[in-house]
C-alpha positions as CSV (number, residue, x, y, z in Angstrom):
1,M,12.0,-18.3,-153.3
2,K,10.6,-14.9,-154.1
3,L,14.2,-13.5,-154.4
4,I,15.1,-16.2,-156.9
5,I,11.9,-15.5,-159.0
6,S,12.7,-11.8,-158.9
7,L,16.2,-12.4,-160.2
8,L,15.0,-14.6,-163.0
9,I,12.4,-12.0,-164.1
10,F,15.1,-9.3,-163.9
11,S,17.5,-11.4,-166.0
12,I,14.8,-12.0,-168.6
13,A,14.0,-8.3,-168.8
14,L,17.7,-7.5,-169.3
15,F,17.9,-9.9,-172.2
16,A,14.7,-8.6,-173.7
17,A,16.1,-5.0,-173.6
18,E,19.1,-6.0,-175.8
19,E,18.9,-5.3,-179.5
20,Q,20.0,-8.8,-180.3
21,A,19.4,-12.0,-178.3
22,P,22.5,-13.8,-177.1
23,V,23.6,-16.8,-179.2
24,I,24.4,-20.0,-177.3
25,N,26.5,-22.5,-179.2
26,L,25.8,-26.1,-178.1
27,S,27.6,-27.8,-181.0
28,I,30.2,-30.5,-180.3
29,A,33.6,-29.9,-181.9
30,A,36.8,-31.8,-181.9
31,L,39.3,-30.7,-179.2
32,E,42.4,-29.3,-180.6
33,E,44.5,-29.2,-177.4
34,P,44.7,-31.6,-174.4
35,A,44.2,-28.6,-172.1
36,Q,40.7,-28.2,-173.5
37,F,39.9,-31.8,-172.6
38,V,41.2,-31.2,-169.0
39,K,39.0,-28.1,-168.6
40,T,36.0,-30.0,-169.8
41,I,36.7,-32.8,-167.3
42,N,37.1,-30.3,-164.5
43,I,33.7,-28.7,-165.3
44,A,32.1,-32.1,-165.3
45,I,33.6,-32.9,-161.9
46,I,32.5,-29.6,-160.5
47,L,28.9,-30.2,-161.7
48,T,28.9,-33.7,-160.3
49,L,30.1,-32.5,-156.9
50,L,27.3,-29.8,-156.9
51,V,24.7,-32.5,-157.5
52,L,26.1,-34.8,-154.8
53,A,26.8,-32.0,-152.3
54,P,23.6,-32.5,-150.1
55,T,24.3,-36.3,-150.0
56,L,28.0,-35.8,-149.2
57,L,27.1,-33.3,-146.5
58,L,25.1,-36.0,-144.7
59,M,27.4,-38.9,-145.4
60,V,30.9,-37.6,-144.6
61,T,30.5,-34.6,-142.2
62,S,29.2,-33.8,-138.7
63,F,25.9,-32.4,-140.0
64,T,23.8,-35.5,-139.2
65,R,24.7,-35.6,-135.5
66,L,24.2,-31.9,-135.1
67,M,20.9,-31.8,-136.8
68,I,19.4,-34.7,-134.8
69,V,20.6,-33.4,-131.5
70,F,19.1,-29.9,-132.1
71,S,15.8,-31.5,-133.2
72,L,15.7,-33.7,-130.0
73,L,16.5,-30.6,-127.9
74,R,13.5,-28.8,-129.3
75,Q,11.3,-31.8,-128.6
76,A,12.7,-32.2,-125.1
77,M,11.8,-28.6,-124.2
78,G,8.3,-29.1,-125.5
79,L,8.6,-26.5,-128.3
80,Q,6.9,-27.4,-131.5
81,Q,8.3,-25.0,-134.1
82,T,10.7,-22.9,-132.0
83,P,13.4,-22.5,-133.2
84,P,12.1,-23.2,-136.7
85,N,13.6,-25.8,-139.0
86,Q,15.4,-23.1,-141.0
87,I,17.3,-21.9,-137.9
88,I,18.2,-25.5,-136.9
89,I,19.5,-26.4,-140.4
90,S,21.5,-23.1,-140.6
91,L,23.0,-23.6,-137.2
92,S,23.9,-27.2,-138.0
93,L,25.5,-26.1,-141.3
94,I,27.5,-23.3,-139.7
95,L,28.8,-25.7,-137.0
96,T,29.6,-28.3,-139.7
97,I,31.7,-25.8,-141.6
98,F,33.5,-24.8,-138.3
99,I,34.2,-28.5,-137.4
100,M,35.2,-29.7,-140.9
101,E,37.3,-26.7,-141.8
102,P,40.7,-28.3,-140.8
103,Y,39.9,-31.4,-142.8
104,A,38.7,-29.4,-145.8
105,K,41.8,-27.2,-145.7
106,K,44.0,-30.2,-145.6
107,S,42.1,-31.8,-148.5
108,W,42.5,-28.6,-150.5
109,E,46.2,-28.3,-149.9
110,T,47.2,-31.9,-150.5
111,G,44.7,-32.9,-153.2
112,V,42.8,-30.2,-155.0
113,K,45.4,-27.4,-155.2
114,P,48.2,-29.6,-156.6
115,Y,45.7,-31.0,-159.2
116,M,44.7,-27.5,-160.3
117,E,48.4,-26.7,-160.6
118,E,48.7,-29.8,-162.8
119,T,51.4,-31.4,-160.6
120,I,49.4,-34.6,-159.9
121,G,46.9,-36.7,-161.7
122,Y,43.2,-37.5,-161.1
123,E,43.8,-40.7,-159.1
124,V,46.4,-39.2,-156.8
125,A,44.3,-36.0,-156.3
126,F,41.2,-38.0,-155.4
127,E,43.1,-40.2,-152.9
128,R,44.8,-37.3,-151.2
129,G,41.6,-35.2,-151.2
130,V,39.5,-38.0,-149.6
131,K,42.0,-39.1,-147.0
132,P,41.4,-36.2,-144.5
133,F,37.7,-36.9,-144.5
134,K,38.3,-40.6,-144.3
135,E,40.4,-40.0,-141.2
136,F,37.6,-38.0,-139.6
137,M,35.0,-40.6,-140.4
138,I,37.1,-43.5,-139.0
139,K,37.8,-41.6,-135.8
140,N,34.1,-41.1,-135.2
141,T,33.0,-44.6,-136.4
142,R,32.6,-47.4,-133.9
143,E,34.6,-50.5,-134.7
144,K,31.7,-52.8,-134.4
145,D,29.6,-50.8,-136.8
146,L,32.4,-51.0,-139.4
147,A,32.8,-54.7,-138.7
148,L,29.0,-55.1,-139.3
149,F,29.3,-54.0,-142.9
150,Y,32.4,-56.0,-143.5
151,R,30.5,-59.1,-142.3
152,I,27.5,-58.2,-144.5
153,K,29.8,-57.9,-147.6
154,K,31.9,-60.8,-146.5
155,E,35.2,-59.1,-146.9
156,E,38.5,-59.5,-145.1
157,N,39.4,-57.1,-142.3
158,P,41.5,-54.1,-143.5
159,K,45.2,-53.9,-142.5
160,N,45.2,-50.1,-142.2
161,I,43.0,-47.0,-142.8
162,D,43.9,-46.8,-146.5
163,D,42.5,-50.2,-147.1
164,V,39.0,-49.2,-145.8
165,P,36.8,-48.4,-148.9
166,M,34.4,-45.5,-148.8
167,T,31.5,-47.7,-149.8
168,L,31.8,-49.5,-146.4
169,L,33.0,-46.6,-144.3
170,M,30.1,-44.2,-145.2
171,P,27.2,-46.5,-144.0
172,A,29.2,-47.4,-140.9
173,F,29.9,-43.8,-140.1
174,I,26.2,-42.9,-140.5
175,V,25.1,-45.7,-138.2
176,S,27.6,-44.6,-135.6
177,E,26.5,-41.0,-135.9
178,L,22.8,-41.9,-135.5
179,K,23.6,-43.9,-132.3
180,T,25.8,-41.1,-130.9
181,A,23.2,-38.5,-131.6
182,F,20.4,-40.5,-129.9
183,E,22.7,-41.1,-126.9
184,I,23.3,-37.3,-126.6
185,G,19.6,-36.7,-127.1
186,F,18.7,-39.0,-124.3
187,L,21.0,-37.2,-121.9
188,I,19.4,-33.9,-123.0
189,F,15.9,-35.3,-122.3
190,L,16.6,-36.3,-118.7
191,P,16.6,-32.9,-116.9
192,F,13.6,-31.7,-118.8
193,L,11.8,-34.9,-118.1
194,V,12.5,-34.4,-114.4
195,I,11.0,-30.9,-114.5
196,D,7.8,-32.3,-116.2
197,I,7.5,-35.0,-113.5
198,I,8.0,-32.6,-110.6
199,V,5.5,-30.1,-112.1
200,A,2.9,-32.8,-112.7
201,S,3.3,-34.2,-109.2
202,I,2.9,-30.8,-107.6
203,L,-0.3,-30.0,-109.6
204,M,-1.8,-33.4,-108.7
205,S,-1.0,-32.9,-105.0
206,L,-2.7,-29.5,-105.1
207,G,-5.7,-31.0,-106.8
208,M,-5.3,-29.0,-109.9
209,M,-6.3,-31.8,-112.3
210,M,-7.7,-29.6,-115.0
211,L,-4.6,-27.5,-115.5
212,P,-2.3,-28.9,-118.2
213,P,1.2,-29.4,-116.7
214,V,2.8,-28.2,-119.9
215,M,1.5,-24.7,-119.2
216,I,3.6,-24.6,-116.1
217,S,6.6,-26.7,-117.1
218,L,7.3,-25.0,-120.4
219,P,8.3,-21.6,-119.0
220,I,10.2,-23.3,-116.2
221,K,12.2,-25.3,-118.8
222,I,12.9,-22.2,-120.8
223,I,14.2,-20.3,-117.7
224,F,16.2,-23.3,-116.7
225,F,17.8,-23.5,-120.2
226,I,18.6,-19.8,-120.1
227,V,20.1,-19.9,-116.6
228,I,22.5,-22.8,-117.4
229,D,23.4,-21.1,-120.7
230,G,22.1,-24.1,-122.6
231,W,23.1,-23.2,-126.1
232,A,26.7,-22.6,-125.3
233,L,26.8,-25.7,-123.2
234,I,25.3,-28.0,-125.8
235,I,27.2,-26.5,-128.8
236,G,30.5,-26.6,-126.9
237,N,30.1,-30.3,-125.9
238,L,28.8,-31.2,-129.4
239,A,31.9,-29.7,-131.0
240,Q,34.2,-31.5,-128.5
241,S,32.4,-34.8,-129.0
242,F,34.0,-35.2,-132.4
243,K,37.4,-36.8,-132.1
């Protein structure tokens, strides 16, 4: 935040140092060539995607599952703010880029690039660009979750993948991701829960009732996580959990 404010102040200082202030023309004029209209539409599409980028990141990628699993891992180890939220979000984002790279590349090559070269139209470019992400979402969506939203909307079952609308696929995908993330989180909780139970039982048998078990179990859980190379184990299995 301080960096952004500094850049803004620096930009204002540069403008103030100029002899004449820059002139910004916001007038609306008639478009003389169709290419100008196409460029205007492209700019509007880019701005729309930038506004919807956080929502799309949650709705059509692996970010949700990764974020929830890492948060549950931190709670299972008994760590309050370590690693901090910024680290968890950054790690989830980097892994999301790693997992979604093949689908994004296919979307670029089949949809965005031909459209920028003006070889296909808007509708074809959108359909080809969305299809790789739709395939990823369907592979990782439970059939009963998708059927749930079809029943809610009272629509007929689709004949193939192309017939599944994004308005039904996205909520079904999110529900499936939440369930999968909590299942993985439960499995992560089990070994740390066993350590807490063992430590608490030992302290009670020794009559050390006033000593909080977390003071003993926390370093043991950290050492256990380091010995099994927990980060590599969890990240590797998470990446492979996506079909």
